[in-house]
C-alpha positions in Angstrom: -42.6 24.5 -20.3 -45.6 26.2 -21.7 -45.9 24.6 -24.8 -48.4 26.0 -28.0 -49.9 25.2 -31.7 -48.5 28.5 -33.4 -47.2 31.3 -32.9 -46.5 34.3 -30.0 -43.8 36.5 -28.7 -42.1 36.0 -25.6 -42.2 39.1 -23.9 -38.7 41.5 -23.1 -39.1 40.4 -19.3 -38.2 36.6 -19.5 -35.5 35.2 -17.7 -32.7 34.0 -19.4 -32.7 30.7 -18.7 -36.0 30.9 -21.0 -35.1 28.3 -24.0 -37.4 29.2 -27.3 -37.8 26.4 -29.9 -39.6 26.6 -33.0 -40.1 23.1 -34.3 -42.5 22.2 -37.6 -45.8 21.0 -36.8 -45.1 16.8 -37.0 -43.0 16.9 -33.4 -45.9 18.3 -31.4 -46.0 15.6 -28.9 -42.5 13.7 -29.7 -40.7 17.4 -28.7 -43.3 17.8 -25.7 -42.0 15.2 -24.5 -38.0 15.4 -24.9 -38.7 19.3 -23.1 -40.0 17.5 -20.2 -36.9 15.5 -20.1 -34.8 18.1 -20.0 -35.7 20.0 -17.8 -36.0 17.5 -15.2 -32.3 17.2 -16.2 -31.9 21.4 -16.3 -34.6 22.2 -13.4 -33.0 26.3 -14.3 -34.4 26.3 -17.7 -37.8 26.9 -19.6 -38.5 25.3 -22.5 -41.0 27.3 -24.3 -41.5 25.7 -27.7 -44.1 27.4 -30.4 -45.6 24.4 -33.2 -46.4 25.9 -37.6 -45.6 24.9 -40.7 -41.7 25.1 -40.9 -42.5 27.4 -43.8 -44.3 29.6 -41.5 -42.2 29.5 -38.4 -38.9 29.6 -41.0 -40.5 33.1 -42.3 -41.8 34.4 -38.3 -37.8 33.7 -38.1 -36.3 36.0 -40.5 -39.1 39.0 -39.7 -37.5 39.0 -36.3 -39.1 35.9 -34.3 -38.2 35.6 -31.4 -36.7 31.6 -31.8 -33.7 30.4 -30.1 -33.5 27.4 -31.8 -35.2 26.2 -34.8 -36.2 22.1 -35.6 -38.0 22.1 -39.4 -39.5 18.7 -41.2 -37.2 19.5 -43.7 -34.3 20.8 -45.5 -35.1 23.9 -48.0 -36.5 26.1 -44.8 -33.3 25.3 -42.9 -31.6 26.1 -46.1 -33.4 29.2 -46.7 -32.6 30.7 -43.2 -29.1 30.2 -43.5 -28.9 31.6 -47.2 -30.3 35.0 -45.5 -27.3 34.0 -42.7 -29.5 33.9 -39.5 -27.9 30.2 -38.1 -25.3 29.9 -35.9 -22.1 28.5 -37.7 -21.6 24.6 -36.7 -24.8 24.3 -35.0 -27.0 22.4 -37.9 -27.2 18.9 -37.8 -29.9 16.6 -39.2 -31.9 15.4 -36.6 -34.9 12.5 -37.6 -36.1 11.1 -40.2 -39.6 10.0 -41.3 -41.7 8.2 -43.5 -44.4 8.9 -45.5 -47.3 7.3 -45.4 -51.1 7.6 -47.1 -54.0 7.1 -44.4 -57.8 6.8 -44.3 -60.6 7.1 -41.3 -59.9 4.3 -38.9 -63.7 3.1 -39.6 -63.4 3.3 -43.6 -64.1 0.4 -46.0 -60.5 0.6 -47.4 -57.6 -1.2 -46.6 -53.7 -2.1 -47.2 -52.9 -0.7 -51.4 -49.8 -0.9 -52.6 -48.6 2.4 -54.1 -46.5 2.4 -57.8 -46.8 3.5 -60.9 -50.5 1.6 -61.7 -52.0 3.2 -58.5 -54.7 6.0 -59.0 -55.9 7.2 -55.1 -58.1 9.4 -57.1 -60.7 6.1 -57.6 -60.3 5.2 -54.1 -62.9 8.8 -53.7 -65.6 10.7 -54.4 -66.6 12.2 -57.1 -66.8 15.2 -54.5 -64.0 14.0 -52.6 -60.9 15.6 -52.1 -57.0 14.5 -50.6 -55.8 15.5 -47.6 -52.4 17.3 -47.0 -50.0 19.4 -46.2 -49.7 23.0 -48.9 -47.5 21.2 -51.3 -46.2 25.0 -52.2 -44.9 25.4 -49.0 -45.1 22.8 -45.9 -42.4 20.0 -46.5 -45.1 17.3 -46.4 -46.9 18.3 -48.7 -43.8 19.0 -51.1 -42.6 15.3 -50.3 -46.4 14.1 -51.1 -45.8 16.4 -54.1 -42.9 14.7 -55.3 -43.6 11.4 -54.9 -46.5 11.2 -56.0 -45.2 13.3 -59.0 -42.5 9.7 -59.2 -45.7 7.0 -59.2 -47.1 9.4 -62.6 -49.9 10.7 -59.5 -49.9 13.8 -59.8 -51.2 15.0 -62.4 -54.6 13.3 -61.6 -54.9 14.0 -58.2 -53.6 17.4 -57.3 -57.1 19.3 -58.4 -58.8 17.1 -55.8 -56.3 17.8 -53.1 -57.3 19.5 -49.5 -54.5 21.9 -48.6 -53.9 22.0 -45.1 -51.4 24.8 -43.5 -49.6 22.0 -41.9 -49.3 18.2 -41.9 -51.7 18.1 -38.0 -54.2 20.0 -40.3 -54.3 17.3 -42.6 -54.3 15.1 -39.9 -57.3 16.4 -38.6 -59.4 16.5 -41.7 -58.7 12.8 -42.4 -59.9 12.2 -38.1 -62.4 13.6 -38.5 -64.1 12.3 -41.4 -64.1 15.3 -44.2 -61.1 13.9 -46.2 -61.0 10.0 -47.0 -57.1 9.5 -47.4 -54.3 11.8 -46.4 -50.5 11.6 -47.5 -48.9 12.6 -43.6 -45.6 11.2 -42.1 -45.5 7.9 -40.6 -45.3 9.2 -37.0 -48.7 11.9 -37.4 -50.6 8.5 -38.2 -49.2 6.6 -35.0 -50.6 8.7 -32.3 -53.7 9.1 -34.1 -56.6 6.5 -33.2 -58.8 8.5 -35.6 -57.0 6.7 -38.7 -55.2 4.0 -39.9 -52.6 3.5 -42.7 -53.3 2.0 -46.1 -50.1 1.6 -47.6 -46.7 3.9 -47.1 -44.7 5.6 -50.2 -42.2 3.9 -52.0 -39.1 5.8 -49.7 -36.7 6.3 -53.2 -40.2 8.0 -54.3 -39.6 11.1 -52.5 -36.2 12.9 -51.5 -34.8 11.2 -48.0 -37.0 13.3 -45.0 -34.7 14.6 -42.3 -35.5 17.5 -39.5 -32.8 19.3 -39.4 -31.9 21.7 -36.4 -30.1 24.4 -35.3 -29.3 27.2 -33.7 -30.3 30.9 -34.4 -27.7 33.4 -34.9 -26.1 36.0 -32.0 -27.9 33.8 -29.1 -26.4 34.0 -26.4 -27.8 31.4 -24.3 -25.7 28.9 -22.8 -29.0 27.2 -22.5 -29.6 26.6 -26.2 -26.4 25.0 -26.6 -27.0 22.9 -23.4 -30.7 22.1 -25.7 -29.0 21.2 -28.8 -26.9 18.9 -27.0 -29.3 17.1 -25.1 -31.7 16.6 -28.5 -28.6 14.1 -29.8 -28.7 12.6 -26.2 -29.9 9.1 -25.4 -32.3 9.9 -24.1 -34.1 12.4 -26.3 -33.6 9.9 -28.9 -34.8 7.3 -27.1 -38.4 9.6 -26.7 -37.6 10.4 -30.5 -37.7 6.2 -31.7 -40.8 5.4 -29.8 -42.8 8.0 -31.7 -41.3 6.3 -34.8 -39.0 8.6 -35.6 -35.6 7.4 -37.5 -32.5 8.7 -36.1 -29.6 8.9 -38.4 -26.3 7.6 -36.9 
């Protein structure tokens, strides 16, 4: 299985049973394991994975990128591709859910806090420090973060104190490396990191439900794409996603 962070172009001579999947950066670890499980059951198929922000991947697809399956970290970017008639009819479905959390470096003196309308994250950081999160202008985790901060009345105070990252894993890395004393990421990202701790979970009603839609791109004739799409909803795949902390729609 060929996997990597970022984008690649698939060579023209690629085998017909290769399956190219563009997936949100927050799925890096889980999707890698799911792809391995799929290949074990379908040894003639080869899953090619490319990870980045959902916005970056959606734009690449619209520009002619080679994705056969796209997994977005929010509805917005899948809707955007749908509006351009780039999804295969009848293949879109909700795959996963997630939570939004506030993290700090593992060795931080900050401990569990409650996030509500009385909270002020800027009081928890130094005057020159910034809070890491995906860029709220286009990164799904950042968009959810802005919505949550806005709902809790904190957006105006925190907007100028953000370290805007290209994707949620980049935001996680800023906190892991001690470059930001706080970060806003998905619960699953925090769970796979040994360098951060969760100090709060944003109330579920402070942001829209975090949903990961999946779909096959239009005019893809590769039958392996349909097999993989079906596998993503199988008990085996759901068990793997569940181990990484994703919630599983019924």
